[in-house]
N, C-alpha and C positions, 0 to 999 in steps of 0.2 A: 637444266633440263628435268630430272626425276622428281625435282619439288612444284615442278610447273610454275616457277619465277621465270618466266618467258623476257621479260624487260631486265631483268638481271641478265640472262643469258646470254640476251643482244650486247650490251653492255662487255660480258668478259670476251665473247666472240671477237668484239670490235679490238677492243685492248691484244687479242692474239696476232688478228688481221694486222693492227699498227707495226708490230713486232716481226710478223713472221708474214710480210704481203704475198708471198708464193704458194702456201699451204692452203691445198683446195678443199680437204677438211673441217677448217674453220670458216669459211665461205658455206659450205654446205651444210654446216651446223646451225650457223645463223641464220641458213634460209628456213631451216625445220622451223626455229625456235618463231619467225615471221611467221610462215606456216600458221603457226598454234593460236599465235595473234589476231591471224586471218586479214596480213598485211601484203596479198598477193604479189602486188609486183614488187615489195624489197624481197620477196623469197624467191621470186624468175629471177632477178640480176643476180642477184647473189647465185643462185644455181647456175645461172650462166656463168659468173666469174669463176665459178669453182671448174668449171668443163671446159674453160679457155685454158685454163691451169691443167687439167688433165683430162681430157677428152675421156677416158675409162671410166672414169667415176661416177658408178651406178648409182647412187644416193641421192647425188644431183640430177641425173635425169628424172627419175622417181619424186623428187621435190618438184619440180620444176611443174613435172606433169599434173600433181597432187593442184599446184595451186593455179593452174590452167584449166 
């Protein structure tokens, strides 16, 4: 993310999700990458999945809100 290689970040977070599908942070972080790429629908989908796993995850609410 720091290097602004958002497509690579999406690939890495996707691999993380495949290994740990119940980790809200991976969905939320991938949502941030999608947000930076202006892929708002994908950002919203990932933020909502993160919130489904952990309804207290504030970053996911923030990312979903920015995408909306």
